[in-house]
Residue, then its C-alpha position, 0 to 999 in steps of 0.5 A: x288032115x294035110x292030105x285031105x286039104x291037099x286032095x280037096x284044093x286038087x280036085x278040078x274045080x269050076x271058076x267060072x259060070x261057063x265051066x259049071x254043068x248044068x246039075x251043078x249050075x242049078x244048085x249053085x245058082x238057087x243057093x242065094x235064094x235059099x242059104x245065106x253067109x257061112x252055109x250057103x259058101x259051104x253049099x256052093x262048094x260042096x256042088x262044086x266038089x260034086x260032093x251031095x248033102x244027102x251022103x252025110x257022113x262024107x260031108x261030116x268027114x270033111x267038116x271035122x276033117x279039116x281044121x276051121x282056117x281050112x274049111x274058110x280056105x276051101x269055101x273061097x272057091x264059092x266067091x266066084x258065084x255069090x254074084x250073078x255078074x258075068x254070066x253071059x251064056x245060058x246054062x239052063x238048057x231045059x226044065x224037068x216036069x216030071x218026066x216031061x222035058x221042057x227044052x229052053x225056046x232059045x239055045x241064046x236067051x241073051x240074043x235071041x230072045x224077041x222083044x215081045x217074048x222078053x217084054x212079057x218074061x220081063x214083066x212076070x220077073x219084075x212082079x215076082x220080085x215085087x210079091x214073090x208069088x210062085x206062080x209068076x216065076x211058073x208062068x215066067x217059065x211058060x215063055x222061055x221053057x216048052x215041050x217039043x213042038x210048042x210053037x211061040x204063039x203058045x208059049x206066050x199065051x202060057x198053054x203049058x203053065x199046068x207042067x210048070x207046077x212039077x218043075x222042081x223049085x231050085x230049077x225055077x229059082x236057077x231061071x230066075x238068077x239066069x234072068x238076072x244075070x242076063x238082065x245086069x248085061x242089058x242093064x249096061x247095054x241100054x240103062x236109059x231103058x232099066x230106070x226105076x220110073x220105066x220097070x214100076x210102071x212096066x211092072x203097074x201096068x197090065x199090058x207091063x213092057x207093051x206099051x213101050x213097044x208100041x210107042x215104037x211101032x212105026x218109027x225105026x223098027x216099023x209096025x208093030x208086029x216087026x218091033x215084036x220080033x226085033x231081037x230084045x238085045x237090039x230093041x233095048x240099045x235103040x230105045x235106050x238111045x231114043x230115051x236119052x236123045x229125048x231126054x237131052x232135047x226136052x232139058x235143052x228146051x227148058x234150058x233155054x225157057x229158063x234163059x229166056x226168062x232172065 
C-alpha cells in the first residue's frame, strides 16, 4: 500500500495549467461541466496521472490499494485545476471534427483576437450561459476554430458550422472553459465593460456587442472597420476607461445639481 502511494506521488504531475498536454487539458477542463465533488477530483487526478477510466482494472487497483486518507491526499493534486484562474495561454490549439482538424484561428486567443471576433464569440458565450443551447457553443466554436484556409469573414459567418456537429462534447466544453478563464483576465483589465447591465444588453440585443463597437466608431479607434480590427484586449481596456470617466462626470454633474437645489 505504501509502495503504491509512494509510486503515485513520485510521478511527474502537472501543477499548473500551462503544464498540461492538450488531451489532459480537454479532460481536466471539461470535468467541472460533467462531474462534481469527489468524482470530479478523482477524474482530474486520474487525468493528471495519465490513468484512463477506460482501464477499470487499473482504476480499481488504485482505489482499493489506497486507504481513504491516502486517496484524499492523492486527489489534492486536482486542487489547482478546480477553478479556471491563472489560465492565460491558449491550450486548446485545435478541435477535431471526425477526421478533420480545425486549428485555432489565433495562437493566443487572449491577446490576438480582434474586437469583432471577440464580440461575436462573447455574445454567443453569454447566450449559451443563459440557455444552455449547444448550438450556441458550436456557433461560438466557428468563430474561433476553422479548417485551414478559412478566411476571417467565413469564420464570422459560420460557414463551416455543419462540421461542428462532429466535434466531441468534451472539446467544446474545454473551449468554453478556456474562454471563461480568459474572460476573468479581461474583467480585471476592463471591469467597467463587464458590469451586469452591459452583459445583459449584449445577451438580449440581436446585435450583441456590436452596438458597443459602433459607439466607439469615429472616436479614438477611428471608423467602424478600424474598431472591428482593433485587438479586443486593447479595445476593452480603453472602453472601460471611457465608461468610468463618463460615469464620473455624470456623478459630478448630479452632485452639482443637488448642491444647487439646497
